[in-house]
N, C-alpha and C positions, 0 to 999 in steps of 0.2 A: 907801134904795131902791137896788136892784141896777141896775147900768149896763145899758142896752139900746140897742143901736145901731139907728138907723132907716135902712133901705136907701134909696139914692138912685137906683139904676138896676137894670136887669134882672139883672145879675150877682149883686147881693146878694139880690134876691128869690128867684132860683133856688137860691142857696146855702142860704138859710134854710128854704125849702120842703122840701129833700131832706136836710138835714144830720142830722136825727134821725128821718127817716121809715123805718119798718121795711121798706118795700118797696124802698129804695134798693139794698140788697145783692142782692135778687132781680133787680133791673134789671141790675146789673153782671154777674151770672152769666148772665142771659138773653141779654144782648148778646154776650158771649163765645161762648155756645153757638150763637147765630144766625150769627155769623161763621164758626164752624167748620162749621156745616151748609151754609152757602153755599159755602164752600171745597170741600166734598166733593161737593155735588150740582150746582153750576153747571157748565155746559158748558165744556170746556177746548179751546182751540185754540192753535196756535203763533202765528198772526198774526190780526188782526181781519179780518173779511170786508168787502170793499168793494162798495158798491152800484154796479154797472155795468149800464146799461140799453141795449138795442139789439135789432136783429133783422134778418132777411133776408126780402126779398120775391122770390119766384121765379115767373116767368111764362113758360110755354112757348108758342111759336108755331111749330108744325111747318112745315118748308119755308122758313123765313125765314133770311136770312143775317145776320151780325152788324150790318151797316149798317142793314138794315131793322129789326132788333130795337132798335137805338139810337134810331131816329127815331120808331117807333110805340109803343114800350113804355118804354124807359129814361127818355127825356127827359120825356114827359108825367107819369110817376109821380114822378120826382124833383121836378118843380115842385109837385105836390100834397103830397108828403111834407114838403117844406120849410115848408109852412104850419103844421105841428104845432109847438106851443110846446115848447121844451126840446131840440129837435134840434140837435146840434152839427155833425155831418158826415153827408153822404150820398154813397155811392160806388156807381156803376153799372158793371156789366161785361156785355158782350154776347158771346154765342157763337152758333154755329149752332143754330137751333131754340129757344134759350132765353136769357132775360135775367135778371140777378140784381141787386138793389139792396140794399146793406148800409147800415143806418141806425144811427148812434151818437148817443145822447143825452148831455147833460152829466152829468158825474159827480155822483151824489147824487140824480138823478131817481128817483122811485118806479118800480120795475120793473113791477109789475102795471098801474099806470095808464099807463105808457109803452107797454106791449104792447097794451093796449086801444085807445089812441089810434091806434097804427099800424094795427091791424086795421080800426078804424072808417074811417080815411081811405082805405084801399085799397078796402074794400067800397063806400064812397060813390062811388067813381070807376070802378066796373066798366064803366060805359057808355062810357068813354073808351078802353077797350082795343079793338084792331082785331078784326074778324071772324075767327074761327078760333083766337083766343087761348084757351088753356085756363084753368081756374079757378086764380087765384093761390094759391101756397103761401106762407104766412107763418110763419116759424120764429123765435121770439124767442131771444135769447141768454140762456143760463142760467149766467152766469159764477159765481154764488155756489154752484152745485151741480156745476160741471164740474171743479173741482180735486179730483183723487183723493187720498184719505187713506191708501189701502192699494193697493199694486200687487203682484201675485203672478205670478211667472214659472213657467209649467208647461213642463217640458222632458222629453225622452226620455232615459231613463238609458242606452240604447244609441244613441249618436249616428248609427250607420249605418242604424238602422231608420227607414223613412219613417213619417210620421204616418198614422193610420188613421181610418176612420169611427168605430170604437168609441171611440177616444180623443176625437174631436170630440164625440161624443154625451155622454160622461161630463163633460167640462169645461163643456159647455153646460148640463148638468143642475146642476152645481155653481154656475154663474153664476145660474141661475134661483133656486136656494135662497138664495144670498147676497143677491140682489136683494129677497127676501122678508123679510130681517132688518129689525128695527125701526130706523127712521130712516136706512136706506140709500136714497139717491135714485136712483142709476143705477149700472150696471156695464157695462163695455164690454171687448171683446177687441181686442187689437192683434196683427195678423200671423197670425190663425188661418186654417186651411184648412177649407173647408166641403165636405160631401159632395155629390156630384152625379153624373149620368151623363156620361161622356166618350165622344164619338164620334170615332174615328180613321179618317179617310177615305183610301182608297187612290186617289190621283189617276189612276193608270194605268187602273184599272177604271172609274173615273168617266168617263174619256175614251172608253173602249171602248164604253160604253153611250150615248155621245153625250149625257151629262147635264151640266148646269151646277151650280155650287155654289148658285146661286140657287134652282134647283128643289129641291135637297136641304134648304136652309134653310126653304123654304116648307112642305115636308112635315113637317119637325120642328116648325115653329111651330104646325101644326094641333093638336098634342097638348101643346104646351108653354105654360105660363102666361107664362113669360118668354121673350123672343126669345133664341135661342142666340147666343153670342159666338164669333167665329171667330178663331183664331190664324193669322196669315198665314205663320208660320214653318213651312217644310216640312222634314221629316226622313225620309229614306228614301222619298221620293216619297209621303209621307203628310201629310195635313192634319188638324189636330185641331179639332173643333167642340165648343165647351164650353157650359156653362150650361143644360143641359136639366133644369130643376128642376120639381118638382110635377107630374111626368108619371106614367106607369104604374109599377107597383110592381116589375116584374121586367125584367131585361135582355132576356130573350127576347121580351117584348112589344114592345120598341123595335126589336129586330133584325128582327122580322116586319112592320115598318112598310112599306107599299107607297109607294115614292117616285116611281115613274113606270111607264109602259108601254113595252115594247120588243118590236116585232113581235108585238103582241097578247098578250104575256106580261107578267105583273107583275114588276117589279124590286123586290126587297126591300132594305132598308137593309143587311142582313148581307152582301149580295153585293158591296157597294162599300165597306163600312166595318166596323170592329170596335167593339163597344159594351162599355164597362166601367163598373162602378159603383165610384167611388173618390172622391177629393177633387179640389178645383179646382186642377188642375195648371197652369192658365193663370195662376195667382196666383204670379208669379215673385218677388215681394217676400217676404223672410223676415228674421226677427230671430234673433240668436244670443246665447247666454249664455256668458260666460267666467267660470268659477268658480275660486276659490282655496280650497283645503282643506289645513290644516296647513302653510300658507305655501308650498304647491306648486300651481302652476296646471296645468289640464288641457292635454293636448297638442292637443286639438281643441275649437274652440268648439262649443257644443251648441245645436241649433235649439230655439227656444222660442216660446211665445205668452204674452202678458202680459194679465192681467185687471186692470182698474182699477176701483176701488170708490170712489164719492163719497157724501157724506153730505148730509142736508138742512140748510138754513141754520139756524144757532143751536143745533145739537145737539152732543152731547159726542163729540169725535173719539176720545177715549181709550176710551170704552165701546164705540163702534161698531167700532173697530179690533180690540179684544179679542174681540168677538163673531164677527167674520169669521175671525180666526185660530183661535178655539176650534172653529168649524164645520169649518174645513179639517182640523183634527186628526182629526175624526170620519170624514172621507173619505180619510184617508191610506192605509188598507189597500186600498180600492177602486182608488185611483190606482196603488198599487204593483203590483197584479195585472196591470195593462196596461202596466207599465214606465214609468209617468209619475212623475216627482218634481216637487216645487215648492219655490220659495224666495221668501220675502217680501222683495222688493227695496226697498220703501218702506213705512214704518210711521209715518204722520203722528201717530198717537196717542201713540207712545212719545216722539217729539220734542216734542210739545205737553206731555206730562206732565213730561218732563225740564226743559223751559223753565220751567214753572210751579213745580216743586219747587225748582229752582235759585234762582229769584227769591225764593221764600218763605224759603229758607235764608238768603239775603242780608238779607231783612227782619229775621229773628231776630237775626242777627249785628249789624245796625245798631242795633236796640233795645238789645242788650246793651252795645254800645259807648257809647251815649248814657247808660245807667245808670252805667257805669263812670266816665265823665267827670264826672258830677254828684256822685259820692260824695265826692271831696276838697273840694268847694265847699259842699255842703249837708248831707251826711251820707247814710248808706246807707238810712235810713228814707225820707227825702225822695226819693232816687233810685229806690227801690222803687215809691213812689206814681206817679212819672212813667212808670216802666217798665210799670206796669199800665194807665195811662191810654192810652198809645199803642196797644197791641193792641185796646183797646175802640174807639178811633176807626177803626182799619182794619177791625175786624170789622163795625161798623155801616155803614161805607161799602161794604164788599163785599156785605153783605146787600141794601142799597138797589140796588146795581148788578145783583144777581141778580134782584130784583123788576122792574127796568126792562128786563129781557131781554138784558142784556149778557153776554158770555162772558168767561171768564178767559183772557187771552192775554198775550203779552209786553208789549204796549203798556199794557194795563190795569194790570199789576203795575209797569211802569215809572212809571205815574202815581202809584202808591202810594209808590214809592221817591222820586220827585220831591217829593211832598208831605210825606214823613217829616220832613225838616228844618224844614218850616213848621208842621206840626200839633203838633210837640212844644213849640213856643214858648209856646202858651197855658197848657199845664199847668205848664211850668217857671215862668212868670211868677206864676201863682197860688200855687204851692207855695213859691216864693222869698219872695213878699210875706208869706205866713203865717209863714214862718220868721223873717223880719225883724221883723214886728210882735210876734211872741211874745217876742222878746228886748228889746223896748223897755221902759224903766222905767215909762213912763206907762200901759202895759197890764198891769202886774204884778198889779193887783187886779181886772182885768176877768175875767169868765167866759170860759172857753176857747171856747165857742160864739160869743160876741160878737167875740172876737179874729179867729176864722176868717171870720165873716160880714163884718166890717169890712175885713179884708185883701182878701177877694175883691171886695167892692163898690168898693174904692178903685181897683183897676186896671181896672175894667170899661170905662169910656169909652175910655181909650187903647187897650186891647186890642181892643175892638170896631172902632175906626177902623183900626187896623193890619191886622187880619184882613180887613176888607172891602176895604181897598186892595189887598191881595195877591189877593183873589178877583177884583177888577176887572181885574187884569193878566192873568188867565187867560181871561177872557170873550172877548176878541178872537180867540183861537185857534179858537173855535167857528165863526167866520165865514170861515175859510180854505177856499177852494174847491179843486176838482180832486182828483187822486189823493192828494196829501199831506194835504189836509184830512180826507178819509175815513179815511186810515190813522191819523192822530193824533187822531181824534175822542175816544177814551177819556180823553185828558188833560183837555180842558176840561169833560168830563162828570163826571169823578171828583174832580179836585183841588179845585174849589170846594166840592163836597159834603163832602169830607174836612175842609176848613178850617172850614166851618160847624159840622160835628159836633164839631170840636176845641174850639170855643167852648162848646158845650153840655156836653161832657164836663168841661172845665176849671171851669165854674161849678157843675156838679151833683155830679159824682163825685169830682173831685180834693179838694174840701174834706171830703167824707165820708170818703175814704180817709185824708186827713191826720189827721182826728180819731181814727180807729181805730188808726193806725200810729205817729204821731209823739207822743212824750212831751211833755207840757206843761212848758215851761221859763219861769220868771218872769224878765223882763228886769231888768237892773241898769244899763242905759245908754240 
């Protein structure tokens, strides 16, 4: 009667079930393809996104000074907000006419739930606000979508030429189109000058008509949606009044605005001021771009405005950045006609892609080194079996990470590198024991299948315990709080899964590959 080994634990059962199963090779190919698919389609980031929850509550009380704001708005709301579970810090600041409370939750709190709790708490205590207080404005923090992945600097090719309304309108149009791209969350301009009507008041003429600046401002307010802003800097006895937005369409309409009556005759705005349609020249802040081309820097820094583009949480930074840059190339000719150039000053997608590719390159090198080390001790066939098993473990782990909504980032791949030295052990133990039992004299007459099943079953209990012990050492990392716990979360999520998969691969696919690739040798000792 032929010798037939009876499996004693799960290792031998799995080995026997898949050793001669025609589907096993299909499973191997499928797992490798799923890993490749996950690597290509999974969102890529340079760093994992951290869940930071919080918000600001802004309450206006016209006419109140900071002391009154503190007593009747800041302190009552702070007491109520501290009743919310999960709040770590509450900071209140008071200014003339307005108070603001910044709320910070503990790291890891669900952002949507936290925002809802803050809104509910403020709305429930509206009756505690003083008479005359305006509707509270609640603005949640959007940390996960505020970090820009692409920044583009738009600059004037002729640094002496001032910015124009046409340039503003074009870059605003570009911003609108970029914001409509798939998975773009928001886009913002830094340092841009906006078009508006500028009123340059002649103080001498104003005085000769016995007019005050207050009268002038009131007249302008009558047609202006926004209250005009006044620059107190006088130049050539002129005063500039800014910010007349959303008014009439033509400069002449504003010039013919009646601001007062003098000796029963109307006084028009054009008699005491000049009106020009230009950009917001009261915006004194500006940013400049220093370029280097062919290792030679420009003589003059170039005035520029920066467009920042952010992505939705959990989306692919590489794809979104490529879409933005591809769109900019389609508008390059329109920008050039107005003398505008642009430079991509930050491309998070390139950095994320490079980080992922570099770590994947290191993974391949590490697997090759492991195979090379095993050749002198077990043989090239055994080393090849282990070298195939390791990518299968990583492929299946990566696919599970993709299904669970994780992104591929430096910490995720670091978890794979960290687990590489651990996950290879199970396959090595199985292949080494098959190699050892195959050379034993007592197995010389045993069927090759039974030798493989017995060798796999023999190391099952000890391998299970060793692997579970390593998994348990990783579990406590999942309970680390604060910023570091959020940043290192991919390690306790992926390393235990990789170790569990390594057991499955070692018991199912390693014996199958050993039978296909390792020649049967009958032992003599």
